[in-house]
PDB file as gemmi writes it, atoms N, CA and C in Angstrom:
CRYST1    1.000    1.000    1.000  90.00  90.00  90.00 P 1                      
ATOM      1  N   MET A   1       0.839  -1.185   0.000  1.00  0.00           N  
ATOM      2  CA  MET A   1       0.000   0.000   0.000  1.00  0.00           C  
ATOM      3  C   MET A   1       0.877   1.238   0.000  1.00  0.00           C  
ATOM      4  N   SER A   2       0.341   2.284  -0.528  1.00  0.00           N  
ATOM      5  CA  SER A   2       1.106   3.521  -0.661  1.00  0.00           C  
ATOM      6  C   SER A   2       1.201   4.257   0.671  1.00  0.00           C  
ATOM      7  N   ASP A   3       2.290   4.978   0.839  1.00  0.00           N  
ATOM      8  CA  ASP A   3       2.432   5.826   2.019  1.00  0.00           C  
ATOM      9  C   ASP A   3       1.832   7.206   1.783  1.00  0.00           C  
ATOM     10  N   ASN A   4       1.281   7.426   0.609  1.00  0.00           N  
ATOM     11  CA  ASN A   4       0.725   8.719   0.278  1.00  0.00           C  
ATOM     12  C   ASN A   4      -0.732   8.779   0.754  1.00  0.00           C  
ATOM     13  N   TRP A   5      -0.943   9.419   1.874  1.00  0.00           N  
ATOM     14  CA  TRP A   5      -2.288   9.457   2.480  1.00  0.00           C  
ATOM     15  C   TRP A   5      -3.271  10.269   1.663  1.00  0.00           C  
ATOM     16  N   THR A   6      -2.778  11.237   0.890  1.00  0.00           N  
ATOM     17  CA  THR A   6      -3.681  12.029   0.059  1.00  0.00           C  
ATOM     18  C   THR A   6      -4.326  11.160  -1.020  1.00  0.00           C  
ATOM     19  N   ALA A   7      -3.544  10.296  -1.637  1.00  0.00           N  
ATOM     20  CA  ALA A   7      -4.086   9.400  -2.670  1.00  0.00           C  
ATOM     21  C   ALA A   7      -5.116   8.451  -2.071  1.00  0.00           C  
ATOM     22  N   ILE A   8      -4.810   7.922  -0.902  1.00  0.00           N  
ATOM     23  CA  ILE A   8      -5.747   7.011  -0.239  1.00  0.00           C  
ATOM     24  C   ILE A   8      -7.046   7.735   0.103  1.00  0.00           C  
ATOM     25  N   ALA A   9      -6.921   8.968   0.581  1.00  0.00           N  
ATOM     26  CA  ALA A   9      -8.109   9.750   0.922  1.00  0.00           C  
ATOM     27  C   ALA A   9      -8.945  10.052  -0.315  1.00  0.00           C  
ATOM     28  N   MET A  10      -8.297  10.367  -1.428  1.00  0.00           N  
ATOM     29  CA  MET A  10      -9.044  10.677  -2.651  1.00  0.00           C  
ATOM     30  C   MET A  10      -9.792   9.445  -3.177  1.00  0.00           C  
ATOM     31  N   VAL A  11      -9.163   8.284  -3.107  1.00  0.00           N  
ATOM     32  CA  VAL A  11      -9.839   7.062  -3.541  1.00  0.00           C  
ATOM     33  C   VAL A  11     -11.023   6.771  -2.621  1.00  0.00           C  
ATOM     34  N   PHE A  12     -10.851   6.962  -1.319  1.00  0.00           N  
ATOM     35  CA  PHE A  12     -11.947   6.750  -0.371  1.00  0.00           C  
ATOM     36  C   PHE A  12     -13.103   7.704  -0.664  1.00  0.00           C  
ATOM     37  N   ILE A  13     -12.796   8.978  -0.918  1.00  0.00           N  
ATOM     38  CA  ILE A  13     -13.841   9.956  -1.240  1.00  0.00           C  
ATOM     39  C   ILE A  13     -14.560   9.556  -2.526  1.00  0.00           C  
ATOM     40  N   GLY A  14     -13.806   9.090  -3.513  1.00  0.00           N  
ATOM     41  CA  GLY A  14     -14.420   8.647  -4.764  1.00  0.00           C  
ATOM     42  C   GLY A  14     -15.374   7.490  -4.559  1.00  0.00           C  
ATOM     43  N   LEU A  15     -14.972   6.515  -3.739  1.00  0.00           N  
ATOM     44  CA  LEU A  15     -15.849   5.377  -3.462  1.00  0.00           C  
ATOM     45  C   LEU A  15     -17.087   5.804  -2.672  1.00  0.00           C  
ATOM     46  N   PHE A  16     -16.898   6.744  -1.751  1.00  0.00           N  
ATOM     47  CA  PHE A  16     -18.032   7.276  -0.992  1.00  0.00           C  
ATOM     48  C   PHE A  16     -19.028   7.962  -1.933  1.00  0.00           C  
ATOM     49  N   LEU A  17     -18.507   8.723  -2.896  1.00  0.00           N  
ATOM     50  CA  LEU A  17     -19.384   9.412  -3.843  1.00  0.00           C  
ATOM     51  C   LEU A  17     -20.090   8.440  -4.778  1.00  0.00           C  
ATOM     52  N   ILE A  18     -19.468   7.312  -5.086  1.00  0.00           N  
ATOM     53  CA  ILE A  18     -20.150   6.295  -5.906  1.00  0.00           C  
ATOM     54  C   ILE A  18     -21.373   5.762  -5.152  1.00  0.00           C  
ATOM     55  N   GLY A  19     -21.240   5.596  -3.849  1.00  0.00           N  
ATOM     56  CA  GLY A  19     -22.398   5.209  -3.037  1.00  0.00           C  
ATOM     57  C   GLY A  19     -23.487   6.266  -3.092  1.00  0.00           C  
ATOM     58  N   GLY A  20     -23.084   7.525  -3.125  1.00  0.00           N  
ATOM     59  CA  GLY A  20     -24.052   8.617  -3.268  1.00  0.00           C  
ATOM     60  C   GLY A  20     -24.756   8.587  -4.609  1.00  0.00           C  
ATOM     61  N   VAL A  21     -24.039   8.210  -5.653  1.00  0.00           N  
ATOM     62  CA  VAL A  21     -24.645   8.101  -6.988  1.00  0.00           C  
ATOM     63  C   VAL A  21     -25.738   7.044  -6.976  1.00  0.00           C  
ATOM     64  N   VAL A  22     -25.431   5.891  -6.389  1.00  0.00           N  
ATOM     65  CA  VAL A  22     -26.415   4.805  -6.331  1.00  0.00           C  
ATOM     66  C   VAL A  22     -27.646   5.246  -5.535  1.00  0.00           C  
ATOM     67  N   SER A  23     -27.401   5.901  -4.404  1.00  0.00           N  
ATOM     68  CA  SER A  23     -28.508   6.345  -3.562  1.00  0.00           C  
ATOM     69  C   SER A  23     -29.371   7.391  -4.265  1.00  0.00           C  
ATOM     70  N   LEU A  24     -28.743   8.376  -4.868  1.00  0.00           N  
ATOM     71  CA  LEU A  24     -29.499   9.426  -5.550  1.00  0.00           C  
ATOM     72  C   LEU A  24     -30.252   8.876  -6.755  1.00  0.00           C  
ATOM     73  N   PHE A  25     -29.644   7.937  -7.467  1.00  0.00           N  
ATOM     74  CA  PHE A  25     -30.317   7.360  -8.625  1.00  0.00           C  
ATOM     75  C   PHE A  25     -31.552   6.574  -8.207  1.00  0.00           C  
ATOM     76  N   LYS A  26     -31.472   5.850  -7.081  1.00  0.00           N  
ATOM     77  CA  LYS A  26     -32.631   5.097  -6.579  1.00  0.00           C  
ATOM     78  C   LYS A  26     -33.760   6.030  -6.153  1.00  0.00           C  
ATOM     79  N   GLN A  27     -33.402   7.239  -5.704  1.00  0.00           N  
ATOM     80  CA  GLN A  27     -34.415   8.206  -5.286  1.00  0.00           C  
ATOM     81  C   GLN A  27     -35.002   8.956  -6.470  1.00  0.00           C  
ATOM     82  N   GLY A  28     -34.444   8.770  -7.643  1.00  0.00           N  
ATOM     83  CA  GLY A  28     -34.953   9.440  -8.831  1.00  0.00           C  
ATOM     84  C   GLY A  28     -34.346  10.810  -9.065  1.00  0.00           C  
ATOM     85  N   LEU A  29     -33.296  11.150  -8.368  1.00  0.00           N  
ATOM     86  CA  LEU A  29     -32.646  12.448  -8.530  1.00  0.00           C  
ATOM     87  C   LEU A  29     -31.471  12.292  -9.499  1.00  0.00           C  
ATOM     88  N   LYS A  30     -31.809  12.256 -10.784  1.00  0.00           N  
ATOM     89  CA  LYS A  30     -30.801  11.935 -11.791  1.00  0.00           C  
ATOM     90  C   LYS A  30     -29.761  13.039 -11.947  1.00  0.00           C  
ATOM     91  N   ILE A  31     -30.152  14.301 -11.792  1.00  0.00           N  
ATOM     92  CA  ILE A  31     -29.177  15.405 -11.929  1.00  0.00           C  
ATOM     93  C   ILE A  31     -28.187  15.343 -10.764  1.00  0.00           C  
ATOM     94  N   GLY A  32     -28.671  15.097  -9.569  1.00  0.00           N  
ATOM     95  CA  GLY A  32     -27.781  14.978  -8.417  1.00  0.00           C  
ATOM     96  C   GLY A  32     -26.849  13.788  -8.558  1.00  0.00           C  
ATOM     97  N   ALA A  33     -27.361  12.683  -9.102  1.00  0.00           N  
ATOM     98  CA  ALA A  33     -26.526  11.507  -9.318  1.00  0.00           C  
ATOM     99  C   ALA A  33     -25.444  11.796 -10.350  1.00  0.00           C  
ATOM    100  N   MET A  34     -25.794  12.575 -11.369  1.00  0.00           N  
ATOM    101  CA  MET A  34     -24.813  12.911 -12.392  1.00  0.00           C  
ATOM    102  C   MET A  34     -23.710  13.800 -11.822  1.00  0.00           C  
ATOM    103  N   VAL A  35     -24.081  14.793 -11.026  1.00  0.00           N  
ATOM    104  CA  VAL A  35     -23.089  15.673 -10.409  1.00  0.00           C  
ATOM    105  C   VAL A  35     -22.197  14.886  -9.456  1.00  0.00           C  
ATOM    106  N   CYS A  36     -22.802  14.011  -8.683  1.00  0.00           N  
ATOM    107  CA  CYS A  36     -22.053  13.173  -7.748  1.00  0.00           C  
ATOM    108  C   CYS A  36     -21.138  12.215  -8.514  1.00  0.00           C  
ATOM    109  N   GLY A  37     -21.592  11.709  -9.635  1.00  0.00           N  
ATOM    110  CA  GLY A  37     -20.786  10.818 -10.457  1.00  0.00           C  
ATOM    111  C   GLY A  37     -19.581  11.519 -11.056  1.00  0.00           C  
ATOM    112  N   ILE A  38     -19.771  12.765 -11.470  1.00  0.00           N  
ATOM    113  CA  ILE A  38     -18.638  13.538 -11.989  1.00  0.00           C  
ATOM    114  C   ILE A  38     -17.611  13.759 -10.881  1.00  0.00           C  
ATOM    115  N   GLY A  39     -18.082  14.089  -9.695  1.00  0.00           N  
ATOM    116  CA  GLY A  39     -17.174  14.270  -8.564  1.00  0.00           C  
ATOM    117  C   GLY A  39     -16.451  12.980  -8.213  1.00  0.00           C  
ATOM    118  N   ALA A  40     -17.154  11.851  -8.284  1.00  0.00           N  
ATOM    119  CA  ALA A  40     -16.529  10.559  -7.994  1.00  0.00           C  
ATOM    120  C   ALA A  40     -15.450  10.237  -9.018  1.00  0.00           C  
ATOM    121  N   ALA A  41     -15.739  10.498 -10.280  1.00  0.00           N  
ATOM    122  CA  ALA A  41     -14.749  10.231 -11.327  1.00  0.00           C  
ATOM    123  C   ALA A  41     -13.517  11.105 -11.137  1.00  0.00           C  
ATOM    124  N   MET A  42     -13.733  12.358 -10.784  1.00  0.00           N  
ATOM    125  CA  MET A  42     -12.598  13.269 -10.569  1.00  0.00           C  
ATOM    126  C   MET A  42     -11.774  12.834  -9.356  1.00  0.00           C  
ATOM    127  N   ALA A  43     -12.428  12.443  -8.281  1.00  0.00           N  
ATOM    128  CA  ALA A  43     -11.710  12.038  -7.072  1.00  0.00           C  
ATOM    129  C   ALA A  43     -10.923  10.752  -7.304  1.00  0.00           C  
ATOM    130  N   LEU A  44     -11.533   9.785  -7.992  1.00  0.00           N  
ATOM    131  CA  LEU A  44     -10.817   8.543  -8.273  1.00  0.00           C  
ATOM    132  C   LEU A  44      -9.636   8.776  -9.213  1.00  0.00           C  
ATOM    133  N   THR A  45      -9.838   9.627 -10.212  1.00  0.00           N  
ATOM    134  CA  THR A  45      -8.740   9.954 -11.123  1.00  0.00           C  
ATOM    135  C   THR A  45      -7.607  10.632 -10.372  1.00  0.00           C  
ATOM    136  N   ALA A  46      -7.942  11.573  -9.497  1.00  0.00           N  
ATOM    137  CA  ALA A  46      -6.911  12.258  -8.727  1.00  0.00           C  
ATOM    138  C   ALA A  46      -6.166  11.280  -7.818  1.00  0.00           C  
ATOM    139  N   GLY A  47      -6.888  10.362  -7.202  1.00  0.00           N  
ATOM    140  CA  GLY A  47      -6.250   9.387  -6.332  1.00  0.00           C  
ATOM    141  C   GLY A  47      -5.303   8.467  -7.083  1.00  0.00           C  
ATOM    142  N   VAL A  48      -5.715   8.024  -8.274  1.00  0.00           N  
ATOM    143  CA  VAL A  48      -4.866   7.139  -9.060  1.00  0.00           C  
ATOM    144  C   VAL A  48      -3.631   7.883  -9.566  1.00  0.00           C  
ATOM    145  N   LEU A  49      -3.825   9.101 -10.044  1.00  0.00           N  
ATOM    146  CA  LEU A  49      -2.678   9.864 -10.550  1.00  0.00           C  
ATOM    147  C   LEU A  49      -1.732  10.285  -9.435  1.00  0.00           C  
ATOM    148  N   TRP A  50      -2.264  10.482  -8.235  1.00  0.00           N  
ATOM    149  CA  TRP A  50      -1.436  10.882  -7.111  1.00  0.00           C  
ATOM    150  C   TRP A  50      -0.599   9.715  -6.599  1.00  0.00           C  
ATOM    151  N   TRP A  51      -1.066   8.508  -6.844  1.00  0.00           N  
ATOM    152  CA  TRP A  51      -0.416   7.310  -6.357  1.00  0.00           C  
ATOM    153  C   TRP A  51       0.974   7.257  -6.930  1.00  0.00           C  
TER     154      TRP A  51                                                      
END                                                                             
């Protein structure tokens, strides 16, 4: 595992936001799910690139 805590935190935030996408989509809030999905993609990308 990496010693870079920022990368680990960004991946965790991305996974948390993916859970938000699923929750918002089930509630029928598609715009909120899309915004949350964009944030999740950005956080996961940042975490992978930071690694």
